[in-house]
C-alpha angles and dihedrals in degrees: 000000000000090000091054089056103040103036094067088047091053092049095047086052091052091047091048091050090051093050093047094048090046092051091052100041103035088032093067095046091048087049092053088053091050091051097050107131112229102205118121089235091056097069095108091050091048089052091052093046092052091044088056090063098030099101094043115032100087094041089051089065089063088084092058090052090048093050093049091045093052091050091049097050101030100035105023095158091055091045090057093052095045095047092046091058097037101042096115098043089046089054090049090049091052090051088053092049091049090050089053094048095048094044093048092058099036097048088069096042106036125089113288094248089056095052095090091052091055091047088054089050090052091051093046091049091051093051093045092050093048096047090048092051092048092047090051091050090052093051090047093051089050090054091244092285115168124241140079094280091062093052092045089052088049090054091048090050090048091055091045094052091046089054091046094050090046088051095053091040091054091047089051089055091050087058098041105039140060144212118357096001091050091051089050090049090053090056091047091050092052095049097041090045090058092048090047091051091053089049092052090049092049094049091044090055098042098043097062091042094055095037110051091185090059091050092051092048095050097044100040109127128261093013089062089071090066106032093052086068086078096064090037092057090043091053091048091051092051091048096047092046092053089048093049094046089059087065100045140142097044131189112291087010092278117181093010088133095053099080091054091048091050092049089051088053090051090051090050092050094047091048091049090051091051092049092048090050096056112019126152091025114093089186106032112246094355114061137010126212095262093052092048099042126111120241114295091242090057093045092054091055091046091048091057089056092045092052088058101039102043096054090047091053090047092050097049090044091053091044093052092050090048093050094048097040120134132047124335125228130183090264112024150355127249 
């Protein structure tokens, strides 16, 4: 049946969209948490940094819930395999998210001399969440194979994702802040961008070596002539961003939005490369989307709901970013 073929493709596309948007949106607010300076003299800058993500950070996590929900209802067999292998890192990620949520509220309500402790909790929760997500990605890419090499790749992936989130978080601060904090954010963006670039290179080398199927797919002639445009564009975006950051901030804050846009492009390109490497597998090397999918009749009903819910989420997300556009201060937006 045509439905039996295309419905899983539609749902893997929706799940991929959710994961990508989550990585960009929650990625920058996790990155801001990772970058929080912990000096006693940095309190005002910490206030501004947290204010820059205040209206968005909890709503950004909606996309993670959506992605997990789509996998559960559209690909239940894959959900069972993934959760079985990732139970412990998922629990660690949830602990990190809880730490962030509690610290975000209590830092503004606790006694003044406890505020730094809650800021440290927010930073620790951000790092814990990011490392757990990166580790899970590494295990997923390796197809949940046992052995030390899988866990080492997971650790490498954890460090790479932490660098990537720090990169997009710093670029967000370049766009949303001013004066001394913005200059500091420019320096953060340059340094984290270089670490992120090294992480992308490392994962790009290791992944084809440990996954022969990925190597064959990327270097199959003549397709290789087209797909290598992805890493070429990614390299160009890294290079141009580093070049631009050396000239920021500019008069009237011109081009302050460009670094964040370029990092979003890098995220899109890396995600496209990951999708190209493994599609149509929903669990690499074990199960494709048609084997894991629910019955077509169920998917049709779920699709009706998705066609209502996803546009609503997109609209309120766009509306919130429009309302809170402009620079952030410790107290308000203008």
